[in-house]
C-alpha positions, 0 to 999 in steps of 0.5 A: 499499500502506498504511504498515506498522506495526511492533509490536516496540520496541527494548530499553531497554538491555543487562543489566549482569550477566555473560552478558547479551546486548548487543542494541540492539534486537529482531531479530524483528518483526511488521507490520499491513497489508491482506491484499492487501499481505501478500506485499510486507510479508513481503519488505520489511525495515523501517528496521533491515533486519529483515523481519517474520515475522508479518503481521496483516491490518488488517481482520478481515473481507475484504468491500470496504466501499468497493465495497459502499458505492459500489454501494449509493449508486449503486443508491439514486440510480438508484432515487430520482432521476427520470431516464430509464429508460436511466440508471436501468437503468445506475445499478442495473446499476453498483450491483449490479456494485459490490456483487457485486465487493466481496462476491466478493473477500471469498471469495478469500484469497491466501497468498504463497509461503513463508508460511501463514495462520491462520484463525479461525471464531467466534473459535477456531482453524479451519485453516491455509492453505498458499501459493496462492489459496483460496476462503474464506467471508467469515465465516472470518477470516484472523488471521495470516500467518506466514513459514515461511522460515528466519529468522536470529537472532544472539545475543551472550553476554558474560562467560561463565566457562570451566572455568578461569574465563576470561571469554569473549564469544561470538557465535552465529548460528542459523536457525529456521523456524516449523513450527507457525504456530498454536502460535506465534501463539497461544502467544507474541507476536513481541517476547516470542519474541525475548526467549525466543530470546535467553535460550535462546541465552545459557543454551545457550552458558553451559552449553557454555562452562562445560564447556570450557577457555579453549583449547578455547573458541577452537576451537569447531566444528561439533560444538559448533554441533550441541550448541547446536542441540539445546539451543536447539531443545528450548527453542523446540519448545513454540512450534512453532519448529524450529532448523535450524542454529547457527554460532559466529561469534565467540569473544573472550577478554579482551585480556590472555588473548590477549596472554598466549597469544600470548606463550606461543606465541611463546616456544614457537616460539623454544624450538623454533627454539633446539632445532633450532639446537642439534640442527643444531650437534650434527650439525655437530660429529658430522660434524666428529668423524666426518671427523676420525676418517675422516682419522685412519683414512686416515692410519693406513692410508697409514702401514701401507701405506707400512710394508708397502711398505717391508717388501716392498722390504727383503725383496726387497733382502735376497733379492737380497743373499743371491742376489748377494753379489758384486754387492752387494760390487761395488756397495758398493765403487763407492759408496766410490770415488764418495765418494773421487772427490768428496772428491778433487775438493774442493781444501779437503779433506785426506786422511789414509791410515793403515796397514791402512785403505782410501782411502775410509775414510781420507778426512776432510772439512776446513773452510776455512782459519781454522776449527777442525778436530779433531785426528786423534790425540786429537780436540782442535781444532787450527788448520788450519795445524798440521794441515797441518804435521803431515801434511807431517811424516808424509810 
């Protein structure tokens, strides 16, 4: 196969104005190869990895000149040189075969799958051929082969201001298909279409970004891609191109804006966490207060229950006393006798018995010797020895 010749050149540099796409080279190319090598040329990317979208045949006429020339030379040699009849007949036959083969192949036009061919007749557009082998007269020229596959195209828009004046860099990827090859090749060249596509993408992205805030730009999705597809498709439709899909692949606001946004979000998360902790503490305090109120209610209920039990006990005791007064009197006297017996068994206790006073009422507890004791008459403290002498004198 002859060496492919790329007709697209790299851009000299990026536009320094805001919104210019930063592209080191064009993305769409075309090559010039022999028609029989068109299929391989359309499937082979160049050194930059870009497959061509248009193939230009190297020769406008498809007659194999080398075969025709060789046939004529053999035919003339067989007729001119004095050779045997067998050799002359053989040379004439080979020459005629070469001429026929060279001319016959000019009638066969192979169109590779995924492309269409543009035919010219007398220098004007004649027809478009679909993929496959076609029989075309040699005087009808195949001028272009155009791919009909979807072709990806990336566009970078830099420093576009949002509605709140935050300059943002956006990268989009679109896929397009040449729907009308004759309009495409006769309206614009491939390198020029590359620039037109870049400009259309930038204009559509600029309008989209300008209609959104910086927060909304970060969340561009499928609806925004559909809007870009319609806007870009309307610009490229005059060239016979249909835009299949547009995807926003990257959105890059300024670094300072991203850092500020992350700081605000972190502060919001911290505030939310503090609010949750505060609400949790309030719940704990409320639970604690509720538990304290519950404890007070239970304590109050226990006191009331105890008081009710005491009332019941006293009511029962009062009822028994009214029903059995003699038994009550007997029980009181028994208790007094038990007290008197307990005092009598105490060797340090002194008992004073007066007239008209029973024994239990006359019992007096005395402290050990040496301690001050109250006088029975006037309540003044006296020594224990004096109290004993006074008691003996009375006896």
